[in-house]
C-alpha positions as CSV (number, residue, x, y, z in Angstrom):
1,X,176.8,156.1,58.2
2,X,176.7,153.4,60.8
3,X,174.3,150.5,60.2
4,X,172.8,148.9,63.4
5,X,174.0,145.3,63.9
6,X,170.6,143.9,63.6
7,X,170.2,145.3,60.1
8,X,173.6,143.9,58.6
9,X,172.0,140.7,57.4
10,X,169.1,142.5,55.7
11,X,171.4,145.1,54.1
12,X,173.6,142.3,52.7
13,X,170.6,140.5,51.3
14,X,169.3,143.7,49.6
15,X,172.7,144.4,48.1
16,X,173.0,140.9,46.7
17,X,169.5,141.1,45.2
18,X,170.3,144.4,43.5
19,X,173.6,143.0,42.2
20,X,171.8,139.9,40.8
21,X,169.1,142.0,39.2
22,X,171.7,144.3,37.6
23,X,173.6,141.3,36.3
24,X,170.4,139.8,34.8
25,X,169.5,143.1,33.1
26,X,172.7,142.8,31.1
27,X,171.6,139.5,29.5
28,X,171.2,139.8,25.7
29,X,167.6,138.4,25.9
30,X,166.6,141.2,28.3
31,X,168.4,143.9,26.4
32,X,166.7,142.8,23.1
33,X,163.3,142.4,24.8
34,X,163.0,138.7,23.8
35,X,160.3,136.6,25.4
36,X,160.9,132.9,26.2
37,X,158.4,130.4,24.9
38,X,157.9,126.7,25.4
39,X,159.4,124.3,22.8
40,X,158.5,120.8,23.7
41,X,159.8,120.1,27.2
42,X,162.2,123.1,27.2
43,X,162.1,126.9,27.1
44,X,163.5,128.7,24.1
45,X,164.7,132.2,23.4
46,X,165.2,133.0,19.7
47,X,166.4,135.9,17.7
48,X,165.8,135.4,14.0
49,X,163.4,133.6,11.7
50,X,164.2,130.1,12.7
51,X,166.7,127.9,14.6
52,X,168.9,127.4,11.5
53,X,169.3,131.0,10.7
54,X,169.0,132.7,14.1
55,X,170.5,132.6,17.5
56,X,168.8,130.4,20.1
57,X,169.0,129.4,23.7
58,X,167.3,126.5,25.4
59,X,166.9,125.5,29.0
60,X,164.6,123.8,31.5
61,X,163.6,127.2,32.9
62,X,163.2,130.6,31.1
63,X,166.3,131.8,33.0
64,X,168.4,128.8,31.8
65,X,167.3,129.6,28.3
66,X,168.4,133.2,28.7
67,X,171.9,132.1,29.9
68,X,172.2,129.7,27.0
69,X,171.1,132.4,24.6
70,X,173.8,134.7,26.1
71,X,176.5,132.0,25.4
72,X,175.2,131.5,21.9
73,X,175.4,135.3,21.2
74,X,179.2,135.0,21.8
75,X,179.8,132.1,19.4
76,X,181.3,132.9,16.0
77,X,179.5,131.8,12.9
């Protein structure tokens, strides 16, 4: 299917947004259905009873906290 020249930019933008959305849906916090909450001046995502026993991610934004949580899920005990 040929895409008219004037739509190429829009098609590229839509493809990039879909790709970004698919990537974010693979984050552990999203898969587990965790909800970010404020902890002082940062956002936190936590799995477990507390910071010492669970897995946590922190960031200036909820998205940063989700990426930090994803890294923490890959760390060995």
